[in-house]
Every structure is written in structure tokens, then in C-alpha cells.
C-alpha positions as CSV (number, residue, x, y, z in Angstrom):
1,M,-53.0,-106.4,-23.1
2,Q,-50.9,-103.4,-24.0
3,T,-52.3,-101.2,-26.7
4,N,-49.8,-99.5,-28.9
5,L,-51.4,-96.3,-30.2
6,L,-48.3,-95.4,-32.1
7,S,-47.7,-98.4,-34.4
8,T,-46.0,-97.3,-37.6
9,E,-48.0,-99.9,-39.5
10,G,-51.7,-100.0,-40.3
11,P,-54.0,-97.4,-41.9
12,A,-51.8,-94.4,-41.0
13,G,-48.8,-95.8,-42.6
14,P,-45.2,-94.8,-42.1
15,G,-44.5,-91.1,-42.4
16,R,-48.0,-89.9,-42.2
17,D,-48.7,-87.2,-39.7
18,L,-51.0,-88.3,-36.9
19,S,-52.7,-85.0,-36.0
20,R,-54.2,-84.4,-32.6
21,R,-57.7,-84.5,-34.3
22,D,-57.0,-87.8,-35.9
23,F,-55.6,-89.2,-32.7
24,V,-58.6,-87.9,-30.7
25,T,-61.0,-89.6,-33.1
26,K,-59.2,-93.0,-32.8
27,A,-58.6,-92.8,-29.1
28,A,-62.3,-91.9,-28.5
29,L,-63.2,-95.3,-29.8
30,L,-60.7,-96.9,-27.5
31,G,-61.9,-94.8,-24.6
32,A,-65.5,-96.0,-25.2
33,G,-64.4,-99.5,-24.6
34,L,-62.9,-98.5,-21.3
35,A,-66.0,-96.6,-20.1
36,A,-67.2,-99.4,-18.0
37,A,-63.9,-99.9,-16.2
38,P,-64.2,-97.2,-13.6
39,A,-67.4,-98.7,-12.2
40,L,-65.7,-102.1,-11.9
41,L,-62.8,-100.5,-10.2
42,A,-65.0,-98.6,-7.8
43,A,-66.7,-101.8,-6.7
44,A,-63.5,-103.7,-6.1
45,P,-62.1,-104.0,-2.5
46,E,-59.1,-101.8,-1.7
47,P,-55.9,-103.7,-2.2
48,T,-54.1,-104.9,0.9
49,K,-50.6,-104.2,-0.4
50,P,-48.6,-101.6,1.6
51,H,-48.4,-98.1,0.3
52,L,-45.3,-96.9,-1.5
53,N,-42.6,-95.5,0.6
54,G,-39.0,-94.6,0.1
55,H,-37.9,-98.2,-0.3
56,D,-40.9,-100.1,-1.8
57,Q,-41.0,-100.9,-5.4
58,A,-43.9,-99.7,-7.5
59,P,-46.8,-102.2,-7.7
60,P,-47.5,-104.2,-10.9
61,T,-49.2,-102.1,-13.6
62,P,-51.9,-104.3,-15.3
63,N,-52.8,-103.6,-18.9
64,H,-50.0,-101.2,-19.5
65,A,-46.2,-101.5,-19.7
66,M,-45.5,-98.5,-17.5
67,K,-42.0,-98.3,-16.2
68,T,-41.0,-96.6,-13.0
69,R,-38.7,-93.7,-12.2
70,R,-37.5,-92.3,-8.8
71,L,-38.2,-89.0,-7.2
72,G,-35.5,-89.1,-4.6
73,T,-36.1,-92.5,-3.0
74,L,-39.8,-92.7,-4.0
75,A,-40.8,-95.0,-6.9
76,V,-43.5,-93.5,-9.2
77,S,-44.8,-94.3,-12.7
78,E,-42.6,-92.8,-15.4
79,M,-45.5,-90.5,-16.3
80,G,-47.9,-88.9,-13.9
81,A,-51.3,-87.2,-14.1
82,G,-51.7,-83.5,-13.4
83,C,-55.1,-82.9,-11.8
84,M,-55.4,-79.2,-12.0
85,S,-57.1,-78.8,-15.3
86,I,-59.9,-81.3,-14.5
87,S,-61.3,-79.0,-11.8
88,A,-60.4,-75.5,-13.0
89,N,-58.0,-73.0,-14.4
90,Y,-57.7,-74.1,-18.1
91,G,-61.4,-73.7,-18.7
92,P,-64.6,-74.6,-16.8
93,P,-64.3,-77.7,-14.5
94,A,-65.2,-81.1,-15.9
95,D,-68.3,-82.9,-14.8
96,K,-67.5,-84.9,-11.6
97,K,-68.3,-88.3,-13.2
98,Q,-66.1,-87.4,-16.2
99,G,-63.2,-86.5,-13.9
100,I,-63.5,-89.7,-11.9
101,Q,-63.7,-91.8,-15.0
102,L,-60.6,-90.1,-16.4
103,L,-58.5,-90.6,-13.2
104,R,-59.5,-94.2,-12.9
105,T,-58.8,-94.8,-16.6
106,A,-55.3,-93.3,-16.0
107,Y,-54.9,-95.8,-13.2
108,E,-56.0,-98.7,-15.4
109,Q,-53.5,-97.6,-18.0
110,G,-50.6,-97.7,-15.5
111,V,-50.4,-94.2,-14.1
112,R,-49.5,-94.4,-10.4
113,F,-48.6,-90.8,-9.7
114,F,-51.3,-88.1,-9.3
115,D,-50.6,-84.4,-8.6
116,T,-53.1,-82.0,-7.0
117,A,-53.2,-79.0,-4.6
118,E,-55.5,-77.4,-2.2
119,V,-55.7,-74.3,-4.3
120,Y,-56.9,-76.1,-7.4
121,G,-60.6,-75.2,-7.4
122,P,-59.9,-74.4,-4.6
123,Y,-60.3,-77.7,-2.9
124,T,-62.4,-79.5,-5.6
125,S,-59.4,-81.1,-7.2
126,E,-58.3,-82.8,-3.9
127,E,-61.9,-83.9,-3.3
128,L,-62.1,-85.4,-6.8
129,V,-58.7,-87.1,-6.5
130,G,-59.6,-88.5,-3.1
131,E,-62.9,-90.0,-4.4
132,A,-61.5,-91.3,-7.7
133,L,-58.5,-93.0,-6.2
134,A,-60.1,-94.3,-2.9
135,P,-60.6,-97.9,-4.3
136,F,-56.8,-98.3,-4.9
137,R,-55.3,-95.7,-2.6
138,N,-52.5,-98.0,-1.5
139,Q,-51.4,-98.6,-5.1
140,V,-50.8,-94.9,-6.0
141,V,-48.6,-91.9,-5.1
142,I,-50.6,-88.8,-4.4
143,A,-48.9,-85.4,-4.3
144,S,-50.5,-82.2,-3.0
145,K,-49.4,-78.7,-2.2
146,F,-49.8,-76.0,0.5
147,G,-48.7,-72.4,0.7
148,F,-51.6,-70.1,-0.3
149,K,-54.0,-68.4,2.0
150,I,-57.0,-69.1,-0.2
151,D,-58.9,-66.1,1.1
152,G,-59.7,-64.4,-2.1
153,T,-56.2,-63.1,-2.6
154,T,-53.0,-64.7,-4.0
155,A,-51.1,-64.1,-0.7
156,L,-48.6,-66.8,0.4
157,D,-48.6,-68.4,3.9
158,S,-46.1,-71.1,4.7
159,R,-46.0,-70.5,8.5
160,P,-45.5,-73.8,10.3
161,E,-48.8,-73.4,12.2
162,H,-50.6,-72.8,8.8
163,I,-49.0,-75.9,7.3
164,R,-50.1,-78.0,10.3
165,K,-53.6,-76.8,9.9
166,V,-54.1,-77.2,6.2
167,V,-52.5,-80.6,6.0
168,E,-55.4,-81.9,8.1
169,A,-57.9,-80.5,5.7
170,S,-56.1,-81.9,2.7
171,L,-55.9,-85.4,4.3
172,K,-59.6,-85.3,4.8
173,R,-60.4,-84.2,1.2
174,L,-58.0,-86.8,-0.2
175,R,-59.6,-89.6,2.0
176,T,-56.2,-90.7,3.2
177,D,-54.0,-90.8,6.3
178,R,-50.9,-89.6,4.5
179,I,-49.8,-87.5,1.6
180,D,-47.0,-89.1,-0.4
181,I,-45.4,-85.8,-1.5
182,Y,-46.3,-82.5,0.1
183,Y,-45.0,-79.6,-1.9
184,Q,-44.6,-76.0,-0.8
185,H,-46.6,-74.5,-3.7
186,R,-44.6,-71.3,-3.8
187,V,-41.6,-70.1,-1.7
188,D,-42.8,-67.7,1.0
189,P,-40.2,-65.0,1.4
190,S,-41.6,-64.1,4.8
191,V,-40.9,-67.6,6.2
192,P,-37.3,-69.0,6.3
193,I,-37.3,-72.2,4.2
194,E,-35.6,-73.9,7.1
195,E,-38.7,-73.4,9.2
196,V,-40.9,-74.8,6.3
197,A,-38.6,-77.8,6.0
198,G,-38.7,-78.3,9.7
199,A,-42.5,-78.3,9.8
200,I,-42.6,-80.9,7.0
201,K,-40.0,-83.0,8.9
202,D,-42.3,-83.1,11.9
203,L,-45.2,-84.2,9.7
204,I,-43.0,-86.9,8.2
205,G,-42.2,-88.0,11.7
206,Q,-45.9,-88.2,12.4
207,G,-46.6,-90.2,9.3
208,K,-48.9,-87.6,7.8
209,V,-46.5,-86.8,5.0
210,L,-44.0,-89.2,3.4
211,H,-41.9,-86.9,1.2
212,F,-41.1,-83.2,0.9
213,G,-41.3,-81.3,-2.3
214,L,-40.8,-77.7,-3.5
215,S,-42.5,-75.9,-6.4
216,E,-40.9,-73.1,-8.4
217,A,-38.1,-72.8,-6.0
218,G,-34.6,-71.5,-6.9
219,A,-31.4,-73.6,-6.6
220,R,-30.3,-71.9,-3.4
221,T,-33.6,-72.5,-1.7
222,I,-33.6,-76.1,-2.7
223,R,-30.1,-76.6,-1.1
224,R,-31.2,-74.9,2.1
225,A,-34.3,-76.9,2.4
226,H,-32.6,-80.2,1.6
227,A,-30.1,-79.6,4.4
228,V,-32.9,-79.7,6.9
229,Q,-35.2,-82.3,5.4
230,P,-34.3,-84.2,2.2
231,V,-36.3,-82.9,-0.8
232,S,-37.7,-85.7,-2.9
233,A,-39.1,-83.7,-5.8
234,V,-38.9,-80.2,-7.3
235,Q,-41.8,-79.1,-9.6
236,S,-41.4,-76.3,-12.1
237,E,-42.7,-75.5,-15.5
238,Y,-40.5,-77.2,-18.1
239,S,-41.2,-78.2,-21.7
240,F,-39.7,-78.1,-25.1
241,L,-40.9,-74.5,-25.2
242,E,-40.0,-73.4,-21.7
243,R,-36.4,-74.1,-20.8
244,S,-35.9,-72.1,-17.6
245,P,-34.8,-75.1,-15.4
246,E,-31.9,-75.7,-17.8
247,H,-30.5,-72.2,-17.3
248,N,-31.2,-71.2,-13.7
249,G,-29.4,-74.1,-12.1
250,V,-32.5,-76.0,-10.8
251,L,-32.2,-79.0,-13.0
252,A,-28.5,-79.3,-12.3
253,T,-29.1,-79.0,-8.5
254,C,-31.6,-81.7,-8.6
255,E,-29.3,-84.0,-10.4
256,E,-26.4,-83.3,-8.0
257,L,-28.5,-83.8,-4.9
258,G,-30.5,-86.9,-6.2
259,I,-33.8,-85.0,-6.3
260,G,-36.5,-85.9,-8.8
261,F,-37.8,-83.2,-11.2
262,V,-41.5,-83.0,-12.0
263,P,-42.3,-80.7,-15.0
264,W,-45.7,-79.1,-15.0
265,G,-47.0,-77.7,-18.3
266,P,-45.0,-80.4,-20.1
267,V,-46.8,-79.7,-23.4
268,G,-46.5,-75.9,-23.1
269,M,-49.8,-75.5,-21.3
270,G,-51.4,-77.0,-24.3
271,Y,-49.6,-74.9,-26.9
272,L,-47.4,-77.7,-28.1
273,T,-50.4,-79.8,-29.1
274,G,-50.6,-77.6,-32.2
275,T,-54.3,-76.9,-31.7
276,L,-53.9,-73.2,-30.6
277,D,-53.3,-70.3,-32.9
278,A,-53.9,-66.5,-33.2
279,R,-57.6,-67.1,-33.6
280,T,-57.9,-69.1,-30.4
281,K,-60.2,-67.4,-27.8
282,L,-59.5,-68.1,-24.2
283,D,-62.2,-67.1,-21.6
284,P,-60.5,-64.8,-19.0
285,K,-63.2,-65.9,-16.5
286,T,-62.2,-69.6,-16.5
287,D,-58.8,-69.9,-18.2
288,L,-55.7,-68.5,-16.6
289,R,-53.8,-68.6,-19.9
290,A,-55.9,-65.7,-21.1
291,G,-53.8,-63.4,-19.0
292,F,-50.4,-64.9,-20.0
293,D,-48.2,-63.0,-22.5
294,R,-47.4,-66.3,-24.3
295,F,-51.1,-66.8,-25.1
296,T,-51.8,-63.4,-26.7
297,P,-52.7,-63.7,-30.4
298,A,-49.3,-62.2,-31.4
299,A,-47.3,-64.7,-29.3
300,L,-49.4,-67.6,-30.4
301,A,-48.6,-66.8,-34.0
302,A,-44.9,-65.9,-33.4
303,N,-44.1,-69.1,-31.6
304,R,-45.7,-71.4,-34.2
305,P,-42.2,-72.4,-35.5
306,V,-41.6,-74.4,-32.3
307,V,-44.7,-76.4,-33.0
308,D,-43.7,-76.9,-36.6
309,L,-40.3,-78.2,-35.5
310,L,-41.9,-80.8,-33.4
311,T,-44.5,-81.7,-36.1
312,Q,-41.8,-82.3,-38.7
313,L,-40.2,-85.0,-36.6
314,A,-43.6,-86.3,-35.4
315,E,-44.6,-86.9,-39.0
316,K,-41.7,-89.2,-39.4
317,K,-42.4,-91.1,-36.3
318,N,-46.2,-91.3,-36.8
319,A,-46.7,-89.4,-33.6
320,T,-48.4,-86.1,-32.6
321,P,-46.5,-83.0,-31.6
322,A,-47.7,-83.4,-28.0
323,Q,-46.4,-87.0,-27.9
324,L,-43.0,-85.8,-29.2
325,A,-42.8,-83.1,-26.6
326,L,-43.4,-85.6,-23.8
327,A,-41.0,-88.1,-25.3
328,W,-38.4,-85.3,-25.4
329,L,-38.8,-84.6,-21.7
330,L,-38.5,-88.3,-20.8
331,A,-35.3,-88.4,-22.8
332,R,-33.7,-85.5,-21.0
333,K,-33.0,-87.1,-17.7
334,P,-33.9,-90.3,-16.0
335,F,-35.2,-88.5,-12.9
336,I,-37.7,-86.4,-14.8
337,V,-41.4,-87.4,-14.4
338,P,-43.8,-85.2,-16.5
339,I,-47.4,-84.7,-15.3
340,P,-49.5,-83.8,-18.3
341,G,-53.0,-82.8,-17.3
342,T,-56.2,-83.2,-19.3
343,R,-60.0,-83.7,-18.7
344,N,-60.3,-85.6,-22.0
345,L,-60.0,-89.3,-22.3
346,A,-58.7,-89.2,-25.8
347,H,-56.0,-86.7,-24.8
348,L,-55.1,-89.0,-21.9
349,H,-54.5,-91.9,-24.3
350,E,-52.5,-89.6,-26.6
351,N,-50.3,-88.5,-23.7
352,L,-49.6,-92.0,-22.6
353,G,-48.8,-92.9,-26.2
354,A,-45.7,-90.8,-25.8
355,L,-44.2,-93.7,-23.8
356,Q,-44.0,-95.6,-27.1
357,V,-42.0,-92.9,-28.8
358,T,-38.2,-93.4,-28.7
359,L,-36.0,-90.5,-29.8
360,T,-32.5,-91.3,-31.1
361,P,-29.5,-89.2,-30.1
362,A,-29.4,-87.8,-33.6
363,E,-33.1,-86.8,-33.4
364,L,-32.6,-85.2,-30.0
365,Q,-29.7,-83.2,-31.4
366,A,-31.7,-82.1,-34.4
367,L,-34.4,-80.9,-32.2
368,E,-31.9,-78.9,-30.1
369,T,-30.2,-77.4,-33.2
370,G,-33.6,-76.4,-34.6
371,F,-34.8,-74.9,-31.3
372,A,-31.6,-72.9,-30.9
373,R,-32.5,-71.0,-34.0
374,L,-35.8,-69.9,-32.6
375,Q,-36.7,-66.9,-30.5
376,M,-39.7,-67.4,-28.1
377,Q,-42.1,-64.6,-27.5
378,G,-44.0,-63.9,-24.3
379,G,-43.5,-64.6,-20.7
380,R,-44.4,-67.8,-18.8
381,M,-47.2,-66.3,-16.7
382,N,-48.5,-62.8,-15.8
383,P,-46.2,-60.5,-13.8
384,A,-48.0,-61.0,-10.5
385,Q,-47.6,-64.7,-10.7
386,M,-44.0,-64.5,-11.8
387,Q,-43.2,-62.5,-8.7
388,Q,-43.9,-65.6,-6.7
389,V,-41.5,-67.7,-8.8
390,E,-37.9,-68.1,-7.7
391,A,-36.7,-70.3,-10.5
């Protein structure tokens, strides 16, 4: 049975703002009813259906009307799950049982696309994803990433011999014999992208990797890589707040070459939820955002009008600002598949509720007109991290 968390009828009533706090309260009740589901799923035998490849259709999605989209030739659920914040980086890691429950609930609700990386944790995110999805591995698409040394520095390493080494470790942590999409996490200027693409092509030939992806790569690099080994997906930060892919040619290049686009940070790293303001305290020891210009008290206050713009329309549609931000992304292009991340079951249900929000052409135009009047303050990430971003 599909649960519509965005019905315009009922207690909320048409036109009433459904705040994130209200949503979390209601979704928590729903989540409690799903708490037993992960244990049942864990006990179930692994399905015998073949894993997704470039030509298979996505498997049925019980209990949720999740549609599919394509990243190149790969069919995935129209919304994925980012698995970074469960294990680290946006605060302390979640309890392991909590993380497994969340990922299995996402599966139950129709999510079939899960995004992780060796550097998340490091390693703990891949381990969590591997354990959580093992009962239905053949029913999901798992994406992971390589390219950092993970030696206490932030140095890059995309040498072919390094790729061949780390893919084996990732396969073991993920409890699988193949990685559906293997992204270069950041472009390594010391290694020609053609060599990277060639290494992935070899791994695809061996069946250890099924599809090639790039993260935070520029348009020229995407073209060069694609000429050696077709790129299925490009991942970059993209949201109603952060529009770089629209202006640097990356989104246009993906559309031209038939490459899928996977926005990370689709709700502005949490800012577009409307729950952060100048009084918000982020722990620099556990939360990367504490070092980002956009999350200083001044920037959090200055950028509030973008949240207000989303909230105004959200009120009319009985949605939350986060849901509107996700619905906006889904409406941009049919090859866009956002991967919101959360460690909270109620927020998971809120994110999935965005699939029930339909924006009209007039509403989309109104959002663009309003956004054009705003001036965003603060950079995406800190200067050291931005040096590793091509896009």
C-alpha cells in the first residue's frame, strides 16, 4: 500500500505549512510501524533475480510507487539514498542498528539506488551498506567511489594500480562481486583521465565494475573519459541553492552525451530544510560543514531568503521546503537522480514524500524568477576542498 504523506486533505488542510518539525512528528509514527520490517527482510532469502545491468529493467518496487530513471543505460529508482551522513561527516555516526534499519526501510519504500564511498568513515559506510543490503543485493544498484589515499591526508590517487587494489577492498566491504557504478571521487591531475577510464574499462571487462562514473569533473574531462569508456553518471553538488552545473557546462554535457546526473547535497547540505539559522552550532570535530563559508552564522542568515522562497510555495502545496527542493530537482531534467542522505527515519519519509509533489511550469518559472533576484553568500566548501573540484 502506498502511503501519501502529502495529501492536501485531512488535519493539515489545504494551504497550511507542513514544517519539518510537524513532518518529523507524523513520520515518526509511521516509522514506528516499519521498525519490525528490517528484521523480516534480513531473514528473507536473497532473491534469485539477476542483478541490474545496462539492459535490465528495474525490479518491482513493493509498497511504494517508485518510478525509474536512467543513468546512461542503467535503470535506477528515481530517487536514491546518499549513505555518507549515516557514517560520518555531518555529525557523529549513527548507531549501526539505526543505520541498517534506515537503509532497509529505504529499500522497503522503493529506493533501489544507494551511494557510498571508501572514504566515508573511512570504510564504515561501505561496510554498513554491504551488511544492510546483503539480503537483497541483486535487487539494488550500489555506487561507490575511489580516488583518495586515505592515509591521514586529503591527497588524491587514481593511478591504475591503486584503482585495481582498492576495488578489491571495496568489493569485500560491500559483500558483493561487482560494483554497479564506480566513480572517480575527484579528478586526479597527476593521472590522465584516459588512464583512469582505461583501468575502469578493464574492471568492467572482468565483471568487477558494471558502470563508470565521475564526481566533480569538468565538462572537458567528462568528454575525454567518455571517449575511452562510456560514462554512465556524473555526480556533483547541485540544488536549488547551488547552481554550478547549470553554468559550467556539466549538465549540458551530460544531456548531450546521454549521461545521467546525480546531485549530491540536493537539499543544500541540509540548509534548505529550513532548520538551520545563525544560531546553529556545528561541531568542527564531526561536521564538515563547520568549515564551509556557506555555513558561517553570517551566511546562514544572509541566505535565508532562498529558504523563504521555497517555503512560500511549499505552504500552498502542503509540503516542506526540503520536499519542494527535491521536487524541483526532479523536474529539471529526466536524467537527474538526487541522492538525499539522512540518518533519521522521519527525514527519509519526508524526502520520499517529494515524489508526490508535482510542480507546474508556472510554479517552476516563479521559483526561477524569485531565485534570480537573490544573491547567495558563501562558497560551496572550504578552499582546500574546492581545489579538488573541476566543475
